N, C-alpha and C positions, 0 to 999 in steps of 0.2 A: 190725238188721243187714240184714234183707230190704229195708227202705225205702231204706237207703243204697245197696244193690246196684241197686235199681230206678232210683234217681236217676242213678247212674253209667251204667247202660245207656241211659237216656233221653238223657243228655248225649252219650254216644258216638254214638247214633243221629242226634241233631241235627247233630253235627259232621260225620258221614258225609254227611248230606243236603246240608249247606252245601258240603262239598267236591265232591259230585257235581254240584251246581248250577253251580259255577264251573269244573268240568272240561270242557275243549273237545277233548280227545283223541278221535279217531275221527269228528269232525264231517265232515271232508272226505271220508272214506270213505263215510259215509252219504249225503252229497249226491251223490257220484259214482255210487253204486248207484241212486239215484233218477233222476238226470238222464240217464245213459247210455242206458237203454232208450228214453226219449223222443227223444233226439237220433238214435239209430240208426233209429228208425221214420221220423223226419222226413227223414233222409238217403236211406233206401231209397225213400221215397215221392217225393222230389225226382228221383231217378234214373229211376224208373219213369214219372213224368209227363213228364219231359223226353224220354225215349225215345218215348213215345206221341205227343207233339206233333211230333217229328221224322218219325215214320212218317206221321202225318196230312198233314204238309206234302208228303212225297214222293208220297202218293196224289194230291194235287192236281196235282203236277208231271207225274205219269204221265198223268192225264186231259188236261192241256193239251198234252203232247208228242204223245199219240196223235192228237188231232184236228188238231193243227198239221201233223204229217207227212202225214196223209191229204189234208188240204186243199191241199197243195202239188202233188199229182198231178193229172193230167188223167184218168187211168184206173187201175184197180187190179185185180189178180188175187188169188187165194188165196195164191200164193207171195209177192206183194208185201205182203199183209197180215200174213203170218207174220213177215216181216222187220220190219215196222212194230211189231207187238206185242212182238217180242223186244227191239227197241231201246228201246221205251217202258218195258218192265219193267226194263231195265237201270238206270233212274233210281232204283230202290229200293235199289240197292247202298249199304251192306253188309247191308241187311235181306233176308231170304229172299223170293223172288218167288213161291214156290209157293202161298201162300194168296190170290194176287190173281186177280181175274176181271174182264175188261173187254169192253165191247161198243162197236162203232163202227157208227153208223147214219147214212145219208144221208136227209135230210128235204126234201121239196118243199112249198113254200107256194104254193097256187094263187091265182087271181085273187080268190077269196072269202076269202082268208086262212085257209084250212083246211090244216093241216099233215098230210101223210101220209108214210109210210115208202116209200122207193124200194128200198133194200136194207139189210140189217143182218147183221153178223157178230160172233161172240163168239170171243175168244182166251183160251185157257188155256195155262199154262206148265208144262213139266217141267224141273226143275232138276237138273243133275248136276255137282256140284262148283261151280266158278265160272261154268260155262256154262249157259245157259237156252235151251230149244227151245220155240217157241210152236206151238200147234195151233189151226187155224181151223175153226169150225163155224158152222152156221146158228143165229141167236139165236131167242128166243121171238117176236120181232117178224117179221111177214110183210109183204111188199110190198103196199102199199095200205092197211095199217092206219092208222087215225087216231092221232095222237100229240099230246100236250099240250106246248106250248112257251111260254116267256114272251111276253106280248103285245108287248113291245118288239122281238121278233125276227120278228114276223109281217109281213113285207114281201112283197107279192104277186109271184108268179112268180120267186121266188128259192129258192136251195138252202142248206141248212145241213149241216154235219158235226157230229154229236153223239157225244161219247165219254162213256161211263159206266164208272167204275172202282169196284170194291168190294174191300176187303182185310180179312181177319180177323186182327186183331192180338192175339197171345197174350202178355201180359206175363210176364216171367220171374219176377220177385219176387212179383207178385200172382196167380200161376197158381192158387193154392189158393182165392183169393177169387173170381176170374172164370175158371173152368176152360175155358169155351167161348170165351173171348177177347172182344174188343171189335170190333164191326163199324165200319169206317171206309169212307166213300164220298165221291165227288165227281163232278161232271159238267163238261163244257166244250163250248161251241158255237163253231164256226169256220166262216166262209164260204169256199167254194172260191176259190183265188187265181189259178190259171192258166186256168181256164175256167168256163163257167156252172155245170157240175156235175162230179162225179168219177164217171166211167163205171165200171160193173161189169156185165159180161155184156151190155152194150148198146153200140150204136154212136152213138146220139144221146141227148141229154138229154131224158128224158121231161118232158112239160109238162102231164100230167094224172094 
């Protein structure tokens, strides 16, 4: 009797295993549960990387705009530079301009192809709603300081306008991974267009 019962139980177990092997119910749900987290991570990463690339591109445009605007002037004052900085930071829209810091520097290359600073100013921005106000201050570079520039730009007795822009990009989704943000920066060199140099607090272009 017991042997017959065991055989019956074994037969039922084997039949159940065969049915289980052929059963495809719930496969789609399992696949969905496995794939969705991966796809979600890929989607969020794509959004974050795309946003970072867009900000990096705008930082480059700010640097080019800043040097381009200054190079079109024959002379500048602090008020002029405030407007230039504010206009340049506007390129960052719709991203916040608050984390940006920029420096504009005029460089003179003497007859020995040694580059020195003529003047240098730093602009920071205070943003209130959609409007931004720039503040101009002295940069860490002082007049007469030697400065390194690419060899291709070392043309004797010429001037250059150098803009340097740095931006601390804080990813929204990746904030917990990089809480301090990602530092983005770029530089741009432009030669004065309307005169030999862009005057600041001087009446003639220094030549030494």
